[in-house]
C-alpha positions as semicolon CSV with decimal commas, in nm:
position;residue;x (nm);y (nm);z (nm)
1;X;6,791;1,902;-2,200
2;X;6,724;2,181;-2,453
3;X;6,795;2,088;-2,814
4;X;6,742;2,433;-2,961
5;X;6,849;2,777;-2,838
6;X;6,715;3,086;-3,015
7;X;6,867;3,433;-2,995
8;X;6,606;3,705;-3,042
9;X;6,712;4,056;-3,143
10;X;6,400;4,224;-3,009
11;X;6,552;4,575;-3,000
12;X;6,653;4,552;-3,365
13;X;6,949;4,782;-3,300
14;X;7,235;4,557;-3,417
15;X;7,418;4,578;-3,747
16;X;7,539;4,275;-3,933
17;X;7,892;4,254;-3,787
18;X;7,764;4,301;-3,431
19;X;7,502;4,030;-3,464
20;X;7,747;3,795;-3,636
21;X;7,990;3,832;-3,347
22;X;7,717;3,764;-3,091
23;X;7,597;3,454;-3,275
24;X;7,956;3,324;-3,309
25;X;8,011;3,366;-2,934
26;X;7,693;3,176;-2,846
27;X;7,763;2,908;-3,102
28;X;8,107;2,843;-2,952
29;X;7,957;2,809;-2,606
30;X;7,689;2,558;-2,707
31;X;7,736;2,183;-2,744
32;X;7,749;2,074;-3,109
33;X;7,428;1,870;-3,074
34;X;7,229;2,178;-2,972
35;X;7,086;2,377;-3,264
36;X;7,112;2,755;-3,269
37;X;6,832;2,968;-3,408
38;X;6,796;3,343;-3,459
39;X;6,504;3,583;-3,480
40;X;6,585;3,931;-3,608
41;X;6,379;4,245;-3,573
42;X;6,343;4,454;-3,888
43;X;6,327;4,785;-3,704
44;X;6,632;4,915;-3,892
45;X;6,548;4,710;-4,204
46;X;6,847;4,489;-4,126
47;X;6,663;4,163;-4,056
48;X;6,762;3,997;-4,384
49;X;7,127;4,107;-4,359
50;X;7,154;4,009;-3,992
51;X;6,999;3,669;-4,061
52;X;7,253;3,598;-4,333
53;X;7,533;3,716;-4,101
54;X;7,402;3,474;-3,836
55;X;7,408;3,187;-4,085
56;X;7,771;3,272;-4,163
57;X;7,843;3,257;-3,788
58;X;7,693;2,907;-3,757
59;X;7,321;2,957;-3,696
60;X;7,115;2,650;-3,787
61;X;6,771;2,809;-3,805
62;X;6,634;3,151;-3,903
63;X;6,288;3,284;-3,821
64;X;6,127;3,436;-4,129
65;X;5,789;3,570;-4,238
66;X;5,602;3,519;-4,563
67;X;5,398;3,836;-4,513
68;X;5,489;4,150;-4,321
69;X;5,816;4,329;-4,264
70;X;5,860;4,277;-3,889
71;X;6,129;4,010;-3,931
72;X;6,341;3,849;-4,203
73;X;6,170;3,780;-4,537
74;X;6,113;3,413;-4,619
75;X;6,146;3,455;-4,998
76;X;6,453;3,678;-4,964
77;X;6,643;3,442;-4,731
78;X;6,565;3,134;-4,941
79;X;6,668;3,316;-5,260
80;X;7,000;3,417;-5,105
81;X;7,065;3,061;-4,987
82;X;6,972;2,930;-5,330
83;X;7,224;3,153;-5,508
84;X;7,496;3,207;-5,243
85;X;7,461;2,898;-5,026
86;X;7,796;2,760;-5,134
87;X;7,975;3,075;-5,029
88;X;7,790;3,078;-4,693
89;X;7,845;2,712;-4,624
90;X;7,473;2,657;-4,591
91;X;7,188;2,530;-4,802
92;X;6,810;2,504;-4,797
93;X;6,591;2,236;-4,951
94;X;6,309;2,483;-5,015
95;X;6,185;2,484;-5,378
96;X;6,198;2,856;-5,451
97;X;5,966;2,854;-5,755
98;X;5,683;2,689;-5,562
99;X;5,760;2,904;-5,259
100;X;5,726;3,229;-5,454
101;X;5,382;3,124;-5,575
102;X;5,268;3,030;-5,223
103;X;5,406;3,350;-5,069
104;X;5,215;3,561;-5,322
105;X;4,895;3,379;-5,229
106;X;4,962;3,428;-4,859
107;X;5,034;3,799;-4,911
108;X;4,711;3,837;-5,110
109;X;4,507;3,674;-4,832
110;X;4,675;3,874;-4,556
111;X;4,657;4,210;-4,730
112;X;4,297;4,200;-4,856
113;X;3,968;4,257;-4,684
114;X;3,637;4,089;-4,753
115;X;3,409;4,311;-4,956
116;X;3,097;4,438;-4,784
117;X;2,915;4,423;-5,117
118;X;2,955;4,052;-5,184
119;X;3,020;3,728;-4,994
120;X;3,219;3,601;-5,292
121;X;3,454;3,879;-5,391
122;X;3,744;4,040;-5,211
123;X;4,014;4,287;-5,303
124;X;4,277;4,521;-5,169
125;X;4,127;4,846;-5,048
126;X;4,286;5,186;-5,095
127;X;4,382;5,386;-4,787
128;X;4,136;5,651;-4,898
129;X;3,796;5,513;-4,797
130;X;3,596;5,826;-4,879
131;X;3,251;5,739;-5,008
132;X;2,977;5,945;-5,170
133;X;2,607;5,892;-5,235
134;X;2,353;6,029;-5,479
135;X;2,249;6,278;-5,209
136;X;2,586;6,457;-5,227
137;X;2,564;6,793;-5,399
138;X;2,749;6,888;-5,714
139;X;2,964;7,128;-5,511
140;X;3,069;6,844;-5,277
141;X;3,160;6,623;-5,572
142;X;3,347;6,913;-5,733
143;X;3,560;6,947;-5,417
144;X;3,625;6,574;-5,418
145;X;3,731;6,593;-5,783
146;X;3,970;6,877;-5,700
147;X;4,114;6,669;-5,413
148;X;4,189;6,395;-5,666
149;X;4,408;6,644;-5,854
150;X;4,177;6,737;-6,143
151;X;4,113;7,094;-6,260
152;X;3,792;7,063;-6,460
153;X;3,572;7,317;-6,628
154;X;3,217;7,369;-6,503
155;X;3,088;7,179;-6,805
156;X;3,310;6,879;-6,731
157;X;3,214;6,885;-6,362
158;X;2,848;6,879;-6,461
159;X;2,903;6,578;-6,691
160;X;3,096;6,395;-6,421
161;X;2,825;6,472;-6,167
162;X;2,550;6,336;-6,394
163;X;2,739;6,010;-6,441
164;X;2,818;5,998;-6,070
165;X;2,450;6,027;-5,977
166;X;2,352;5,752;-6,218
167;X;2,618;5,518;-6,078
168;X;2,539;5,611;-5,716
169;X;2,169;5,541;-5,766
170;X;2,257;5,191;-5,888
171;X;2,527;5,110;-5,633
172;X;2,427;5,315;-5,331
173;X;2,778;5,448;-5,261
174;X;3,069;5,555;-5,481
175;X;3,429;5,544;-5,354
176;X;3,704;5,792;-5,436
177;X;3,858;5,534;-5,668
178;X;3,531;5,493;-5,856
179;X;3,489;5,871;-5,876
180;X;3,839;5,892;-6,025
181;X;3,739;5,641;-6,290
182;X;3,420;5,836;-6,368
183;X;3,626;6,153;-6,417
184;X;3,861;5,969;-6,652
185;X;3,565;5,839;-6,847
186;X;3,348;6,153;-6,870
187;X;3,575;6,457;-6,850
188;X;3,833;6,593;-7,094
189;X;3,655;6,428;-7,386
190;X;3,585;6,541;-7,742
191;X;3,229;6,639;-7,845
192;X;2,993;6,344;-7,866
193;X;2,912;6,320;-8,234
194;X;2,756;5,981;-8,163
195;X;2,577;5,933;-7,832
196;X;2,445;5,605;-7,700
197;X;2,068;5,600;-7,666
198;X;2,013;5,232;-7,585
199;X;2,122;4,878;-7,662
200;X;1,960;4,535;-7,639
201;X;2,171;4,218;-7,634
202;X;2,056;3,862;-7,694
203;X;2,316;3,596;-7,622
204;X;2,340;3,235;-7,508
205;X;2,525;2,908;-7,556
206;X;2,281;2,783;-7,821
207;X;2,223;3,102;-8,021
208;X;2,443;3,350;-8,204
209;X;2,477;3,680;-8,019
210;X;2,275;3,972;-8,156
211;X;2,297;4,339;-8,065
212;X;2,040;4,609;-8,135
213;X;2,223;4,939;-8,111
214;X;2,055;5,282;-8,105
215;X;2,277;5,589;-8,133
216;X;2,194;5,958;-8,174
217;X;2,380;6,193;-8,408
218;X;2,259;6,550;-8,373
219;X;1,878;6,514;-8,387
220;X;1,879;6,188;-8,579
221;X;1,831;5,850;-8,409
222;X;2,017;5,568;-8,585
223;X;1,943;5,199;-8,537
224;X;2,131;4,885;-8,635
225;X;2,115;4,513;-8,559
226;X;2,416;4,286;-8,602
227;X;2,520;3,927;-8,536
228;X;2,858;3,850;-8,383
229;X;3,079;3,602;-8,203
230;X;2,957;3,714;-7,861
231;X;2,774;4,022;-7,732
232;X;3,074;4,255;-7,752
233;X;3,160;4,158;-8,110
234;X;2,796;4,196;-8,217
235;X;2,777;4,539;-8,052
236;X;3,093;4,662;-8,224
237;X;2,963;4,542;-8,561
238;X;2,631;4,721;-8,501
239;X;2,815;5,045;-8,422
240;X;3,023;5,007;-8,739
241;X;2,705;4,966;-8,945
242;X;2,571;5,293;-8,805
243;X;2,899;5,479;-8,855
244;X;2,950;5,325;-9,196
245;X;3,315;5,241;-9,146
246;X;3,521;4,950;-9,019
247;X;3,820;5,007;-8,790
248;X;4,098;4,772;-8,689
249;X;4,073;4,689;-8,320
250;X;4,427;4,757;-8,197
251;X;4,368;4,688;-7,827
252;X;4,081;4,581;-7,602
253;X;4,109;4,566;-7,222
254;X;3,846;4,511;-6,953
255;X;3,920;4,543;-6,582
256;X;3,727;4,586;-6,258
257;X;3,780;4,930;-6,108
258;X;3,662;4,821;-5,763
259;X;3,576;4,500;-5,582
260;X;3,237;4,345;-5,519
261;X;2,954;4,213;-5,732
262;X;2,845;4,571;-5,808
263;X;3,196;4,676;-5,912
264;X;3,240;4,930;-6,188
265;X;3,399;4,781;-6,497
266;X;3,634;4,989;-6,712
267;X;3,705;4,913;-7,077
268;X;3,987;5,063;-7,285
269;X;3,955;5,045;-7,663
270;X;4,218;5,139;-7,920
271;X;4,105;5,174;-8,283
272;X;4,345;5,212;-8,573
273;X;4,223;5,447;-8,847
274;X;4,303;5,412;-9,216
275;X;4,593;5,659;-9,187
276;X;4,756;5,436;-8,923
277;X;4,684;5,661;-8,626
278;X;4,548;5,501;-8,311
279;X;4,257;5,649;-8,115
280;X;4,167;5,536;-7,765
281;X;3,834;5,535;-7,587
282;X;3,736;5,452;-7,231
283;X;3,403;5,335;-7,097
284;X;3,281;5,286;-6,743
285;X;2,975;5,092;-6,628
286;X;2,858;4,827;-6,383
287;X;2,781;4,629;-6,702
288;X;3,104;4,521;-6,875
289;X;2,929;4,502;-7,213
290;X;2,801;4,855;-7,159
291;X;3,150;4,977;-7,071
292;X;3,286;4,819;-7,391
293;X;3,018;4,989;-7,601
294;X;3,084;5,328;-7,440
295;X;3,460;5,287;-7,496
296;X;3,411;5,202;-7,865
297;X;3,183;5,499;-7,920
298;X;3,432;5,729;-7,742
299;X;3,711;5,615;-7,974
300;X;3,489;5,664;-8,282
301;X;3,397;6,015;-8,164
302;X;3,767;6,105;-8,146
303;X;3,817;5,984;-8,503
304;X;3,517;6,188;-8,620
305;X;3,633;6,497;-8,428
306;X;3,977;6,491;-8,592
307;X;3,825;6,426;-8,935
308;X;4,004;6,095;-8,986
309;X;3,840;5,852;-9,229
310;X;3,485;5,985;-9,193
């Protein structure tokens, strides 16, 4: 009374021609009203090819997976049927565009882990789960930096360590990925002609954003207050008032370096000087506005260091 018979290639040792011959033999032996299904192991990475070979031999159903590589790929098989179904004598009613979107969502849910820092955020974790705290010594952090592939001077290691301690005191722990971002932000930089002392932001949905920026140049403290279309715009305008020069903003990117509500935010700024050259700056902070300010100042410092425009 069975209406479906499924052949399962558990060993995963068959090639396409072998599996096609097996499926054809079984298909010939079954009554026409009994459906034939196949399930292919991907041990030799042949699951997709063997599944298509089975369809050519008369299989009616194919077991697939939306996430994982232990059997045939659902998006791959449907894409092949969509483009080569006429040649195979088979078709699928699956809407591939909608399927691709759903499969990506499934993969995201299956491959991510819930963050321990927040009940709301989640993200893919790196294999390297090394963590550090503010109690780690500078020598320990220096070894971790070397393990990441950096060869820094003692001065750069000291700057990275200072920033690491500040971040670790706020967050509790710093991952290898976050340490990598701190190195990229603090090390291998030009001298800090302008250094951020402090900033105060006032913003809301009923007021225009204002930014009070305080920078230090040598032994002089410089202050400026500016209005802008949002806290970042106001902060950039305040920095420009202190520097005394306006630069074209060529690129502005903000991204989360790690997951969780206490994630470090990284900003990349590209400023175009009057001579057409572009200077980039990077900033890192748990405050995205702070990271944008640090990135802008870093780009300005590069312009000053190379003597462009100022």
